[in-house]
N, C-alpha and C positions, 0 to 999 in steps of 0.2 A: 531369513528370507531377504533377498535383495532385488526388489522389483524396480523396473525402469519407470521413470516419471511419465513416459508416454503411455503407460498402461492405465492411467487414470485421466479423467476429464476434469480439469480444474480451471476455473476462471480466475484471472488476475484482475482485481479491482483497485483503482486508485481514487481515493476520496479527496476531492479538491474543491469542495463547496463551502468551506468555513468562512466565517465573517471577518476574520483577521482583526479583531478588536485591538489586540496589543500591538499589532504592526502599524495600524493607522492607515492602511491602504490595502488593496486586494493582494493578499499574500502570495497566491500562486503566480502572480505576474511580476513580482519584484525581481530585479536582476541579480543573478548569482553567477559569477565567472562568465559574464557576457551572455547568459541565457536566462529566460524566465525560470523562476524557481521550480515550477511544476514540470518543466522539461526534463530535469534531472531524474526525478522519480519515474516519470513516464518512459524515459529512455531505458532505464533499468528493467522495467516491466516488459518493454517491447523487445529487449535483447534476449528473452527467454522463449525459445520456440516451443517449450513444453506446455504452454498455456493453451487451452482449448479456445479461449477468447480473452480479450482484454477490454475492460470497460472503465471509463473515467466519469466520475460523478461531478457535475458542474453546478454552480449557482445559476439562477436565472439572470436574464438581462445582459448588459454590455460586458460585465466581467466574464460571464460564461462564454460569450461569443469570442472574447479575446483569448481565452484559454483554448477553445477549439482551434483558433487560428494558429496559436503557438505550437499545437500538436498535429497540425494538418497532414504532415508527411509520415506520421507514425501509424502503425497498424492497430489503432484503437477505435472503439465506438464510444458513444456518449449517452449519458442519462442526466436528467436535471432533477436536483432536489428543489422543489418549488418554494420551500420555506426553510432556508438554512438557519434562520433565527430560532427555530425550534430545537436546534441541537444536532449533534453528529449522528444520532440514531436515525434521523430522517434520511441521511445519505446512505446508511446501511440499508434501510428499507427500499429506497429508490433503486439501489443496485440489485437487490434480490428480486424486486418486481420486474426488472428489465432483463435479467439474465435468461438464457434459454433453458429449457428443460433438459434433463438427462445428465446433469453435472454430478460428479462425485464429491466436489468440494469447491470452496471459494476462498481465495487468499486476498485479504484486505490490507492494502498499504496506504500510507498517508503522503500527500503531496508535499507536506512540510518537513519530510525526513529525506533530504536530498542525498545523503551520504550512504544510504543503503544500496549496495550494488546488485547487479544481476546475480552474482554469486549467492547472495542470501536467498533470493527467490528460488534458484535451482536447488539449494539445500533443503528448503522447506518442501518443495515438490517431491524430491526424492524421499524425504522422511515420511511424508504422507503416503506416497505410493507403497512404501515398505511396511508401514504399520497401520494405516487407515484409522488413526486415532481420532476421537471426536474433535480435538483441537490440537494443532501443531503450532508451536509458539517459537518466536525468536527471543533470545536472551543475550544481552550484551555485557561483556566484561568478564572478570574472573569468576569461577564457580561459586566462591564464597561471598561474592558481592554482585552477582549478576542482576541486571535490570531487565524485566520483561517489557517489551514494547513491540509495536507492529514492525513488520507484517505478521498477522495472525491468520492461520488457515483453518476454516471451519468445515467440518464434514457436512454433506448436503442435508442429512437428516436434521440438522440444527437450524436450517434456514427458516422453517416456519416459526421458530421461537424468535428469530430476529424480526420477522414481519410483525409479530405480536407484541414486541417490546414497546414500552412507553417512550415518549420523548425524553432525551437526556443529552447532556453536553459531552458524553463519552460514548464509547462503543458498548457492545454487549458483555459487560463485565460479569453479569450474572451467569452467563454461559461458561466463562472462563473459571469462575468459582465452582460451578456445579460439576465441571468435568476435570477439575485440577488433578485428581488422582489418576486419570487415564491419559493426561496430556503428554505429548512428546515435545521435548524442547531441543532446539538447535542452538548451539553456542556460537556467538559471533564476537568480533573484536569490539571493545568499548568505543573505539574511534568511529565506528559506523553510526553510533547513536547520537543524534543531535536533532532536536525539534526546533525548527526555525520559526519561533513565535514572536520574536522581538528584533529590533535593529541590532542589538548586541549579539544575538544568536546568529543573525545573518553575517555579521562580521567574522564570527568564529568559523562559520561554514566556509567563508572565503579563504580564511587562513588555512584551514585543514585541506581544502582542495589545492591550494598552492603547494602545500607540503607533499600531497599525494601525486602530483604530476598532472599530465594533460587531462582535461575534462572529457568524459564520454557522453555525447548527446545523440549518438547515432541510433538507428533503428535495429531491426532484428537480423540484419545481414552480418552483424559482427560475429566473430567466432565464439564458440561455446554453446552449451545447451544443457 
């Protein structure tokens, strides 16, 4: 079966409410290639018309307001994680509580992974539309040494388990473990995997973007889907 991504209603969620302890300043707002870090991941999300909606989860206060301002021209809506100090699961819950009813799935991406392009989102959407697996995963690198990392797409029937999950500094790993046998994995280049948590990682992202060519920070009017 080869089902079009438009046949399913999937929300794209970008988690941008982390405390940035290792970076020493609000991580989504640090400059990468002349743009706020969060702008890179949000632009990739926005460049995929197959999403039914796009949601960015923010921290409260001035940092959240600044992220809103950085993304003001992109087709995204916002939710606030009121207590980001309680861990990433709070951002997952804030997203699920805010999203509309009637979705088939939700794809969760991270603001601090700026090298994941729109192409990865499209591949995950098409794989989910084709298989409707409980979880559709991204894996980076060669098959014998692939690393699983976001974005991860969860089928809608798993969302209540996300709401019920306790606080944690990571996402719903228990669901990934529980549904590992049924998971569908999309392979991606290792070069797309970089978690910008430290100044050194930020410098590495700058170097990789220079090698890759012009930075894409536009909205959904770009070609492709």
